[in-house]
N, C-alpha and C positions, 0 to 999 in steps of 0.2 A: 079663562087662563087661570090655572091653578098656581098657587105661590110656592109650589114645591120644587122650584127650579135650583140652578146652581147657587151655591151659597159660599161667601168668601172663606168660611171656615172648612168647607170640604175640598177646596181647590188649592193645590200648591201655589206658593208665591209666584214661581216662574209662569204658572198657567194664568194667573190673573194679569200679570204684565203683559202676557202674549195676547190675551183678549183685549186688553187697553190698546195695545199697539195695532192690532187688526182693526179695531173700531176707529182710532185715529187715521189710520191710513185709508180706509173707505171713506171717511169724511173728506179727507183732502183730495180723493178721486172725484167726489162730487163738487167740492169747491172748484178744482181746475176744470172740471167739465162744464160748470155754469160759467166759468170766465170767457169762454168763446161765444156765449150767447149775447150778442151785443144788440140793445134795442135801437141804436143810431139809425139803422138802415132797415127798419122794420123787421128785425131778426133775419135779415137775409132775403127778404120777400122781393125787394126791388131789383137786386142783381141775381136773384135765384142762387143764392150759395148759403152756406152756414146752415143754421137750424132750418130754414125753408127747404133747402135742398135735400138735407137728410130726412125730413118729415115726409117730403114728396116721395121718398124711395118707397114708402108704405103703399103708395098708389101704383108706381112704375114696377116694383117687384114685390108683388103681394105675398105675404106669409099667412095670415089669417083673415079670410074674407069679411067678416063683420068689422074687425079692426080697419081694414081697407076702406070700407064703406064710409065709417065714421070719419076717417081723416079726410077723404075726398068731399064729403057733404057737409061736415060740420066744422072740423078743424081748419082746413085750407081756406075757406071762405071767411073765417074769423080768426085769420092767423096772428095778428098782433096780440088780440087778447090771449090766445093760446101761447105765443111767445113770453109774454109776461108772466102767465101761470107757470110755465115751464121753468123760467129763470126764478121765481119765487119758490117753487118746490124744491129745485135742486140746491138752491142757496140754503134753504132752510134744512134740507137733509144734511148738507156738510155741517151747518152750525149746530144742529141739536146732536148729531152724532159725535162731532168733535167735543162738545160739552159733555156728552154722556147723559143727556137729559131726555126722558121719556123714550129711552133707546129702542124698546121692543115697538112701540108705535112707528117710530122713524124708519126700523128696520123693514116693517110692513110696508110703509110708504116707498121705501127703497126697492122693495120686491115689485111692486106695481109700477114704478117708474123704469125699472130695467126691463119688465115685459114690454112695455109700451115702446121703448127704444129697441127692444129685440124685434117686435112686430114690425117696425118701421124699417130696420137696416140688415136683418139677418140675411137676406138674398141679395143685398145690395153688392156691386162690384167692390173689390178690395177690402172687404170687411173681414175681420179675424173673429169668426162665430164663436169660439170658445170664450173670448172676453166676456160676453154676456152671460153665459152659463157660469162662469167664475164669479161674476157680480152677484147672480141669484144665489149661489152657495154662500158667499160671504154674508149676505143679508139674513140667510136662513140661520147661518152660525150666530150672527149677532141677535137675532130673535131668540133662537133656542138657549143660548147662554145667559141672556139678560146682561150683555157686556157693559152696559153702563153702570153697572154695581162695581165694577173695578176700575178705580181710579177715575171715576166719573161723578157727576152731579147725583145720578141715581143713588149711588152707594152712599153718598153724603146725606141726601134729604129723604130717603126712604123710610128710615126709623120713624122720623117725625110725620111723615103722610101716614104711616100704619097707625099712629096713636090718635090721628085727626078723625074727627067725625065730617069734615068737610067733603061734600061730594067731589069737588075738584081734586082733593088730595086722594080720596079713595080710587078715583079714576087714574091718578098718576101712579098709585101703588100697582094697579094692573098692568099699566104699560112701561113700567120701569124694570 
């Protein structure tokens, strides 16, 4: 990743505010989405509802055969572990995007998570297909514009990361 991306100096104030608004809105979508994934009933496995039901759609209404095989033979047999990982990823997506920390990395994670959701439910009944494509576009925009640099932790911390020789700081520069 080159460091020649969007810079606060070249972007009008309204544009910076809009990028921050979009980043926060996407973060809140992930936080809300994580909110209905409750571990109390094994993430819906017992009653065949919730996360379990929607994950099962990948097998009932296949979109991408290799993904269907993975869900049927790996995910569903180990569903509680998958449920916890899903909850952790989606909560982290919301938290890191909300803070604007390592935004480019979390935009990539958001793209991957959105694709996984899309491959699970794209052909399921009563789904609005465009919502998944809009989420992909939103994450691509967050990645391309380095949206955490605008009213986010990336913008505050990036100058010190750039001056540091610490490998973690160098990594954060790349993903901020």
